[in-house]
C-alpha positions, 0 to 999 in steps of 0.5 A, a space after each residue: 453912630 451919629 456926630 453931635 454938634 452944638 453952637 450957642 450964643 452967649 451974652 455977658 452981663 455988661 463989662 464981665 465978658 472976660 471973666 466969663 471967657 475965664 469960666 467957659 475957658 474953665 468948661 472947654 478944659 473940663 469937658 474935652 477931658 470927657 469921653 466923646 468931646 472931639 473940639 471945644 472952643 469957645 470966642 469972642 466975637 471982635 464987633 460985639 463987646 458982651 459976645 460969646 460963641 462956643 462950638 462944641 462937636 462929639 460923636 454923639 449925642 449920647 457922648 454930650 449928655 455925659 459931660 453932665 457928670 463931670 465933677 466940677 461942672 455944675 458949679 462953673 456951669 451956675 458962674 456962668 449964669 451969673 455972669 450972662 445976660 442970656 443964651 442962644 444954642 442951634 443943635 448941629 449935624 456935622 457932615 465931615 470931621 
């Protein structure tokens, strides 16, 4: 089984970063209870009032896919989309744990 990681940068709509962070933290709490989630960290960027980073690490890519079956996740993701101006994602291949 190969570990899987994902790094995401989310840009909040102007003035919406705090609201978006709250929703992302709720997502983090939810997925940390899912099988195979090793880490899910939400961070702000001090020099950018709109930027948020999320780093997540999973036992495998398949373990990451199972998160989408968690009750309530899609509703939270829809809330994020309403507060976000855009996002970028990069898949990671963790080399250590």
